[in-house]
C-alpha positions in Angstrom: -19.3 52.6 8.6 -22.0 52.5 5.9 -20.0 54.7 3.5 -17.9 51.7 2.4 -21.0 49.6 1.9 -22.6 52.4 0.0 -19.7 52.8 -2.3 -19.6 49.0 -2.9 -23.3 48.9 -3.8 -22.9 51.9 -6.1 -20.0 50.3 -8.0 -21.7 47.0 -8.3 -25.0 48.7 -9.4 -23.1 50.8 -11.9 -21.4 47.7 -13.4 -24.8 46.0 -13.8 -26.5 49.0 -15.3 -23.8 50.4 -17.6 -21.7 47.4 -18.4 -24.1 44.5 -18.5 -27.1 46.5 -19.8 -30.5 44.9 -20.2 -29.3 41.3 -20.1 -31.6 38.8 -18.5 -30.2 35.8 -16.7 -32.6 33.0 -15.7 -35.6 35.4 -15.6 -33.7 38.1 -13.6 -33.3 41.5 -15.3 -29.8 42.6 -14.3 -30.6 46.3 -15.2 -33.3 46.4 -12.6 -31.0 44.8 -10.0 -28.4 47.4 -10.9 -30.8 50.2 -10.3 -31.9 48.8 -7.0 -28.2 48.5 -5.9 -27.5 52.1 -7.0 -30.5 53.3 -4.9 -29.3 51.2 -1.9 -25.8 52.6 -2.2 -27.0 56.2 -2.2 -29.3 55.4 0.8 -26.5 53.8 2.7 -24.2 56.8 2.2 -26.9 59.4 3.1 -27.9 57.5 6.2 -24.3 57.3 7.2 -24.0 61.1 7.0 -27.3 61.6 8.9 -26.1 59.2 11.7 -22.8 61.0 12.0 -24.5 64.4 12.1 -26.9 63.3 14.9 -24.1 61.8 17.0 -22.2 65.1 16.8 -25.2 67.0 18.0 -25.6 64.7 20.9 -22.3 65.9 22.3 -19.3 64.0 23.6 -19.0 62.2 26.9 -15.7 61.8 28.6 -15.5 59.1 31.3 -12.7 59.0 33.9 -12.4 55.9 36.0 -10.2 55.7 39.1 -9.7 52.8 41.4 -7.6 52.4 44.6 -7.5 50.6 47.9 -8.3 52.6 51.0 -5.3 52.0 53.4 -7.3 52.5 56.5 -10.0 50.0 55.8 -8.4 47.8 53.1 -11.5 48.1 50.9 -11.4 48.9 47.2 -12.7 52.4 46.2 -14.0 53.0 42.7 -14.8 56.4 41.4 -16.2 57.3 37.9 -16.5 60.8 36.6 -18.6 61.6 33.6 -18.4 64.9 31.8 -20.6 66.0 28.9 -19.0 68.4 26.4 
């Protein structure tokens, strides 16, 4: 999920660093903003990979839900099975 955001921040930061250079707009140094965006993009991508790796280690859970009406009593019977892989 954060990979797309990270790539966007990297591209925007690279444009500000390499294309715009050390231009200052209304007291804001665009080069510094570009560096901050590059670092944020790298962090977003790295955190995305860390999050994916930790979710894989946690395992997968399969849930099966079954619902029917008991003909003898007329009541609804719900059953949920949870399997960890």
